[in-house]
N, C-alpha and C positions, 0 to 999 in steps of 0.2 A: 248312846249319847254320842255326838261328833264333836270334837276337839277344835274344828275348822272356826277362827273367829273372824274371818276374812280381814285381817292385818297383815299387811304387807311387809315383809322384814327386809326389803330392798332399802327402804330408808334408814335403815339402822347401819348399812354396811358404808355408808359414806361418810368421808372427812366433814370438816368443820368448814374447810375454805370451798368444797363443793356444795355443802349444803348453802351456805351463803350465797353463792354464786346461783343457785336454782331460785331461792327465796327472792334475789334481787330481779331475776327474771320474771317470777311470778305476779309481783308486785313493786314496780319501780318506787313507788315514793317512800316506802320503807327504807330505801339507800338514800333518797335525798333527806327523810328527816336523820338518820343517823349521821348524815355528812354536816348537817346543819346544828344538828346537838354538838358534835365535836367541835364544831368551830365556834360557835358561841361560848363553850367551856374554855377553849384555848384564849379568845379574845378575853374573857374572863381572868384567866389567871395572867394574862400579860396586863392587862390593866391593874391588878391587885398591887403589883409594884408602885404605881402612880395614883393611888385613888386619894391624894392629899389628905385632908381632916375627916373623912368619911369612915364611919366605922365599919370595922370587919364584917358584922353581922348584917347592917345595911347593904353594903357591897355583894354580900352572897344572896341574900334575898333579892336582890335585882338581877342578878346574873341567874337565878332558878327561875324567876318570871319568864326571863326573856328566854331561856331553854323550854320551859314547859310552854310558852305561848307557841313557840317556833315549831314544835311537836304537834299540837293541837291544829293549829292553823295548815301544816302540811297533811294530816289526817284528813282534815274536814276538806282540804281541795281534792285529795285523792280519793275519798268516798264519792264526792261529786263527779270527780272525772269518771270513775268506773261507773256510777249512775247513769251517766250521759251516755257511755259507750254501750250498755245495756239495754236502755228503754229508747233513748231517742236516736242514737248512733246508727242502729242496725238499720237495715233498709227493709220496707216493709212487704210481706209475699203478696 
């Protein structure tokens, strides 16, 4: 029996910063999603102070829907971009 599983251990040696940079280069839309999500959360926290007579639960639901919508939209655009590159962007042989 062979104990070779084909798993490379080099990915276990990298730290979190270099892993994040590598993943950002492989899939740039993930970085955009994370930045947009963080911006929406920061805006929600900023607006939390001056929400007026709006209930806290309603404010949090609106921020949750906005953040989730941004991430889903960015994922859809990223998938469309990569599909375009894969199927229509390559020159035909």
